[in-house]
N, C-alpha and C positions, 0 to 999 in steps of 0.2 A: 504494500500500500504506500503510495507516494504521499509525502506531506505528513505522514504519521510521526508525531513527536515521540521521542524516547523519554519516558517519565519514570522516575524512581520515587516511590512513596515510602516515607518513614513515619510511623505513628508512635507517639509517646503516650501510653495509656495513663501515666501519672499526671502529666500536665494537660493532656487532651489535645495536644498540638499535632496536626498532620502536616508534615513538611513534604512538599512535592518539588522535586528537582528535575528540571528539563535538561537532560544530558546533552542535547544538541547545542543549547544556547547558554547553559550554566545558570539559567534563571531559577530562582528559588521562590516558591510561594508557600506561605504558612497559613493554615486555617486552624482556628481554635474551636474545637467541637464542643467544649464544655460551657462556653459563654452564653449559648442559647438555651441551656437547660434550666428550667425553672423548677423549684421544688413543688411536688404534688401535694395539694392540700390534704391533710389527714394521713399522709404516707409516713410521716415521722412521728413516732410515739412521743408524747409529752410526759416527762417525769416530774411529778409534783412532790 
């Protein structure tokens, strides 16, 4: 396939960052997968 970029993905489960490296251009893109996660109401027990 022509024009297909060679991408290398590295995911860090601790920080939630997915780093995508374009091996052709050396360009690095980082996506934070945890910043969009909102706590679910009632999912966390409350200790009184």
